[in-house]
C-alpha positions in Angstrom: 0.0 0.0 0.0 1.3 3.5 -0.8 2.5 5.3 2.3 0.0 8.1 1.6 -3.2 7.5 -0.2 -4.6 10.2 -2.5 -7.1 12.8 -1.3 -10.6 11.8 -2.6 -12.6 14.5 -0.7 -12.0 17.7 1.1 -14.0 19.6 3.7 -14.5 23.3 3.0 -15.8 25.7 5.6 -16.3 29.4 4.8 -14.0 29.1 1.8 -11.2 27.4 3.8 -10.2 23.8 3.4 -10.2 22.5 7.0 -9.9 18.7 6.3 -9.2 16.0 3.8 -10.3 12.4 3.3 -8.0 10.0 1.6 -8.8 6.6 0.1 -8.7 4.2 -2.7 -11.0 3.7 -5.7 -11.2 1.3 -8.6 -13.5 1.5 -11.7 -14.1 -1.3 -14.1 -15.3 -1.1 -17.7 -18.1 -3.3 -19.0 -15.6 -5.9 -20.0 -14.1 -6.0 -16.5 -10.9 -4.2 -17.4 -9.7 -1.5 -15.0 -10.2 2.0 -16.3 -9.4 3.9 -13.2 -7.4 3.0 -10.1 -6.6 5.5 -7.3 -4.7 4.6 -4.1 -4.2 0.9 -3.6 -7.3 -1.0 -4.7 -5.3 -4.3 -4.6 -4.9 -4.1 -0.8 -7.3 -6.2 1.2 -10.1 -4.3 3.0 -13.1 -5.3 5.1 -16.0 -4.5 2.9 -18.3 -4.6 5.9 -21.9 -4.5 4.8 -20.9 -4.3 1.1 -20.5 -8.0 1.5 -24.2 -8.5 2.2 -25.3 -9.4 -1.3 -22.8 -12.3 -1.3 -24.0 -13.4 2.1 -27.6 -13.3 0.8 -26.5 -15.4 -2.3 -25.0 -18.0 0.1 -28.3 -18.1 1.9 -30.0 -19.1 -1.4 -27.2 -21.6 -2.2 -28.0 -23.2 1.1 -31.4 -24.2 -0.3 -33.6 -21.6 1.5 -36.4 -20.3 -0.7 -36.4 -16.5 -0.4 -37.6 -13.9 -2.8 -38.9 -10.4 -3.2 -38.8 -8.0 -0.2 -37.5 -10.8 2.0 -34.5 -11.4 -0.2 -33.8 -7.7 -0.5 -34.0 -7.4 3.3 -31.5 -10.3 3.6 -29.0 -8.1 1.7 -29.9 -5.0 3.7 -28.5 -2.5 6.1 -32.0 -1.3 6.9 -32.8 2.1 8.4 -35.1 0.6 11.1 -38.3 1.9 9.5 -41.5 0.3 10.5 -42.1 -1.6 7.3 -38.6 -3.1 7.5 -38.9 -4.2 11.2 -42.3 -5.7 10.5 -40.9 -7.9 7.7 -38.0 -9.0 9.9 -40.6 -10.2 12.5 -42.5 -11.9 9.8 -39.5 -13.7 8.4 -38.6 -15.0 11.9 -42.1 -16.2 12.6 -42.4 -18.0 9.2 -39.5 -20.2 10.2 -40.5 -20.9 13.8 -37.9 -18.3 15.1 -38.1 -15.5 17.5 -36.2 -12.2 18.1 -34.4 -14.0 20.9 -32.6 -16.2 18.3 -31.0 -13.1 16.7 -27.4 -12.8 17.8 -26.8 -9.3 16.5 -26.4 -6.7 19.3 -29.3 -4.6 20.6 -29.4 -1.3 18.9 -31.4 1.7 17.9 -32.5 2.2 14.3 -29.7 3.3 12.0 -31.6 6.3 10.6 -31.6 9.2 13.1 -35.2 10.2 12.5 -36.3 6.6 13.0 -34.2 6.4 16.2 -35.8 9.5 17.6 -39.3 8.2 16.8 -38.4 4.8 18.3 -37.3 6.4 21.6 -40.2 8.8 21.7 -42.5 5.8 21.4 -40.9 4.4 24.6 -38.9 1.7 22.8 -35.4 0.7 23.9 -32.4 -0.9 22.1 -33.2 -4.3 20.6 -31.6 -6.7 18.2 -34.6 -6.4 15.9 -33.8 -2.7 15.3 -30.2 -3.4 14.4 -29.6 -2.6 10.8 -28.3 -6.2 10.1 -31.4 -8.0 11.6 -32.7 -8.9 8.2 -29.5 -10.6 7.2 -29.5 -12.4 10.6 -33.1 -13.5 10.1 -32.3 -14.9 6.7 -29.2 -16.7 8.0 -31.3 -18.3 10.8 -33.9 -19.3 8.3 -31.2 -20.9 6.2 -30.1 -22.9 9.2 -33.6 -24.1 9.8 -34.0 -25.1 6.1 -30.6 -26.8 6.0 -31.0 -28.7 9.2 -27.9 -26.8 10.6 -27.3 -25.7 14.2 -29.1 -22.4 14.9 -27.2 -21.3 18.1 -23.8 -21.3 16.3 -24.8 -19.7 13.1 -22.2 -17.0 13.5 -19.3 -19.4 14.0 -16.8 -19.1 11.1 -16.7 -22.9 10.9 -20.5 -23.2 10.6 -21.6 -24.7 7.3 -23.4 -21.5 6.3 -20.4 -19.3 7.0 -18.2 -21.7 5.0 -20.7 -21.3 2.2 -20.5 -17.5 2.5 -16.7 -17.7 2.2 -17.0 -19.9 -0.9 -19.5 -17.6 -2.5 -17.5 -14.4 -1.8 -14.3 -15.9 -3.2 -16.1 -17.2 -6.3 -17.8 -13.8 -6.9 -14.8 -11.6 -6.3 -12.1 -13.8 -7.7 -10.1 -13.1 -4.5 -9.0 -15.5 -1.8 -10.2 -14.2 1.6 -7.2 -12.5 3.0 -8.4 -12.2 6.6 -11.5 -13.1 8.7 -12.7 -10.9 11.5 -15.9 -10.1 13.3 -18.3 -7.5 11.9 -20.2 -5.0 14.0 -23.2 -7.3 13.9 -21.2 -10.3 15.1 -21.1 -12.2 11.8 -17.8 -13.3 10.3 -16.3 -10.6 8.2 -14.1 -11.5 5.3 -11.5 -9.3 3.6 -11.0 -9.0 -0.1 -9.5 -6.3 -2.3 -11.5 -3.3 -3.7 -10.7 -4.7 -7.2 -12.2 -8.0 -6.1 -15.2 -6.3 -4.6 -15.8 -4.4 -7.9 -15.6 -7.7 -9.8 -18.1 -9.2 -7.3 -20.6 -6.3 -8.0 -20.0 -6.7 -11.7 -20.8 -10.4 -11.4 -24.0 -9.6 -9.5 -25.2 -7.1 -12.2 -24.5 -9.6 -15.0 -25.7 -12.8 -13.3 -28.5 -14.8 -14.9 -31.9 -14.3 -13.1 -31.9 -18.1 -12.5 -28.8 -18.0 -10.3 -28.6 -17.1 -6.6 -26.6 -14.0 -7.4 -29.0 -12.9 -10.1 -31.9 -13.5 -7.8 -30.3 -11.3 -5.1 -29.5 -8.5 -7.6 -33.1 -8.6 -8.9 -34.6 -8.4 -5.4 -32.4 -5.5 -4.5 -33.3 -3.6 -7.7 -37.1 -4.4 -7.3 -37.2 -3.5 -3.6 -34.5 -0.9 -3.0 -36.3 0.6 0.0 -35.8 -2.6 1.9 -32.0 -2.6 1.2 -31.5 0.8 2.8 -34.4 3.1 3.5 -36.4 6.0 2.3 -33.5 8.4 3.2 -30.5 6.3 2.1 -28.4 6.7 -1.0 -28.3 3.0 -2.0 -32.0 3.0 -2.2 -32.1 6.2 -4.2 -29.5 5.0 -6.7 -31.2 1.7 -7.3 -34.6 3.4 -7.6 -33.4 6.1 -10.0 -30.8 4.2 -12.1 -32.6 1.2 -13.6 -30.6 -2.0 -13.3 -28.0 -0.7 -10.8 -26.9 -2.7 -7.8 -25.5 -0.6 -4.9 -24.5 -1.4 -1.4 -22.5 0.6 1.1 -20.6 -0.7 4.1 -19.5 0.8 7.4 -16.1 2.5 7.5 -17.1 4.2 4.2 -16.9 1.3 1.8 -19.1 1.2 -1.4 -19.7 -1.4 -4.1 -21.7 -0.5 -7.2 -22.5 -1.9 -10.7 -24.5 -0.9 -13.7 -26.5 -3.6 -15.7 -23.9 -3.6 -18.5 -21.2 -4.7 -16.1 -19.5 -1.3 -15.4 -18.6 -1.3 -11.8 -16.7 0.3 -9.0 -15.6 -0.1 -5.4 -14.1 2.5 -3.0 -13.1 3.0 0.6 -12.4 6.2 2.5 -9.3 5.5 4.5 -10.5 7.1 7.8 -14.0 5.6 7.5 -15.7 9.0 7.3 -19.2 8.3 5.9 -19.6 12.0 5.1 -17.1 11.7 2.2 -18.8 8.6 0.7 -21.6 10.4 -1.2 -19.5 13.1 -2.9 -16.7 10.6 -3.9 -19.3 8.1 -5.3 -21.2 10.8 -7.2 -18.0 12.1 -8.8 -16.8 8.6 -9.8 -20.2 7.7 -11.3 -20.3 10.9 -13.3 -16.7 11.2 -14.4 -15.7 7.5 -14.8 -18.9 5.7 -15.5 -20.7 8.4 -17.5 -23.8 8.4 -15.3 -26.0 11.5 -15.7 -28.9 11.8 -13.3 -30.4 14.2 -10.7 -29.7 11.5 -8.1 -26.0 12.3 -8.2 -26.6 15.8 -7.0 -28.7 14.3 -4.2 -26.1 11.9 -3.0 -23.2 14.2 -3.6 -24.4 17.2 -1.6 -23.1 17.1 1.9 -23.3 20.6 3.5 -21.0 21.9 6.2 -23.0 23.9 8.8 -22.0 26.9 10.9 -24.5 28.4 13.3 -27.1 26.1 11.8 -26.7 27.4 8.3 -24.7 26.1 5.4 -21.2 27.6 5.2 -19.4 25.0 3.1 -19.5 21.5 1.9 -17.7 18.1 1.7 -16.7 17.8 -1.9 -14.9 15.4 -4.2 -11.3 16.3 -4.9 -10.2 14.1 -7.8 
C-alpha cells in the first residue's frame, strides 16, 4: 500500500479547506478491465456490509427459498423503518424463530429520524432494530431449512459461513485475506477493492436463475428494503434502472450498472460524510452516469451556526 493514499474528498468551511479524506477507488469497464485505479485497490479491506449481497447469495445456495422483499432485506443494512422491522418479525415467525434467536447486538434504528421516533414511542435498544437484523433472520432461516445448528450460526466454521466464504471468493475472484468479526457479530471476510468491484459486476450480470442474479433482482425491485427512504443505496437503485448498490461501514461502497461497469471504493479514515461526494464524482466522471440522483447523494453541507457555510466535496 502507498504510504499516503490520494485525497478523494475535502472539507471546505467558509472558503477554507479544513480537512481532507484519503482513500482508494477502482472503476471497471463493462468488459471487466480496470479504467481507473486510485490509491491501492489491490490491498485487502473489510467490505463490511458491502459483503451482504454475497451473504444473501450464500443463503440461497443453502437451499432456502427466499424472494422479493424478504431477499432484499437479507442483503440490507436497513434504516429501522416500521415496514422493515415488521418484515423481519414476519421472516422470523415464518421459520419458527423469535427475536431471541438473533445474535446481532441490541441497537437503535440506524436512521436518526427513526431512532428519535423509536425512543419517543418508549422503545429501547433491541436486536430487531439493528440494521443487520434482516441478514441475521435470513441466516437463521437458512439454518432451519438446511438442518444446521441455529445457536452457532455466526461461527466461522458453521456450514453456512463456510458457504458465505466460498460464495464471496467465487464472486470476487479473490481468496479471503483475513477473517474478522463484523459489527453485527457475523464473520467478516477481507478482499481487495478490485475484487469487490468484480463481485458487483458479477451480481449485475448474473442470470436471473442463479442465486446471485436473484439477489440482484430483489435489490433492484425493492431498494427501499435494502437501505431506506432516506438512504443513498435505495435512491440509486430506484433512479438508475438495473443498478446494484450497497455501502458498508467505514465508508466502503460497491456498485455496478447492468452492462457490467462497476466500482468499489473505501475512504481510509472511515468517514461516511465523504462517501456520497466521492461516489457521485466517480459515477459521473468515470462511468458516465448523468442523473439528478448524483446531486442528491453528492451534496453534503458543512454547517455553521445552523446554516450552510461550506461542503464536503470530491477532490479528484
